[in-house]
N, C-alpha and C positions, 0 to 999 in steps of 0.2 A: 302572609298576613298583611302585606302592605295595604294600607287604607288610604284612598285618595278622596279628598273632599274639595269641591269646587264651589266658588261663588262668583257672581258677576259674569257668568258664561251662559249663553243661550242654550237651552236644552237641546235644540236641534243641532247646534254646532258640536256640542259634546257627544251627542249620540252618533253623529256622522263619523267620528274618529275613534270612539272608545274601543271597538273590537281590535283594530290594528295596534292601537296604543297599548292596550293591556297585553297583547301578544308580545310586543317588543319589550315591555317592562318585565314580563315573566322571564324572558330570556336573560335580561340584564340581572335580575334577582335570583336566577337559577331556581325558580319555583313554578308550580303549576298555575294555570289560569284561574283555577278555583280558589286560589289563595288570596285573590284581590277582592276588595270591596270598593265601590265607587259611588259617591253620593254627590248630588248637586243641591246646594242650599239656596233657597229663594230668600234673598235679604233685601231690605229697603233701608239704605243708609239715610240719615237725616242730617242735612247741613243747612244752617241758617233758617231752621224752622220748616224746611221743605224736603220732600223726598227727592232723591237723585239716583242715578244708576250706580250700581256697585262696581268698583274697580275689579277687573279679572284677577282672581287670586286662587291659588291651589295650595293645599297642605297635604303632604305625604307623611303618614305615621307608619313607622316600620322599625324593625330591628336593624341596627347599623350594619352596613355592608361595605364600608370603606369609601375613600374619596373617589376612586375611579367609578364605582357603581353609582354613587350619588351624583357625580357629574354627568354620567351617561343617562341616568334616570331623568335629571332635570332638563337635559338637552332634548330628550325624546318627548317629554310632556310639552315643552315649549314648541318644538317643531310641529307636532301633531295639531296643537291648538292654533298655531299660526296658519296651518293649512286649512283649518276650519273657519278662518276669518277673524280670529282673535288677534288684534294688532300687538297688544302688550300683555304680559302675564308675569305675575310674581309667584314664586313657589317657595314654601318653607318646609323644612323637614322637622318632624317631631320624632324623637328617638325613644323607643321603649327598651327597657332592659328585660331580658327573658325571665329573670327571677322575680320581676315586678309585674309580669303580665300573666294573668290567670285564665285558664280555660276550664270550665266546669269545676271551679274551686281548687284547681291545681296549677302551680306555677309552671310555665313552659321550660324554665331552666333546670327542672329537677328530673 
């Protein structure tokens, strides 16, 4: 169920690495490739009354898997995006609790 959301990253850059990236992340998370969703948000930040480029940022929403998995996940995302030409990237994790995450009206934790 890991959900990755990116902004400030060119679509072509993300597309060029997403296959190998998700394969590596699936190994880290010990889940199938089909458990991942990846979204690219097109945003226009406004500073000083003018539009400017978005800073490269990624958010991973997932069920907590521990420090080691989180560190490896962050390193993999950063490494793959750098290989695609993204010089800097910030990544934040949003953690869901299984009993608070519902699929078809039923909590995952039950």
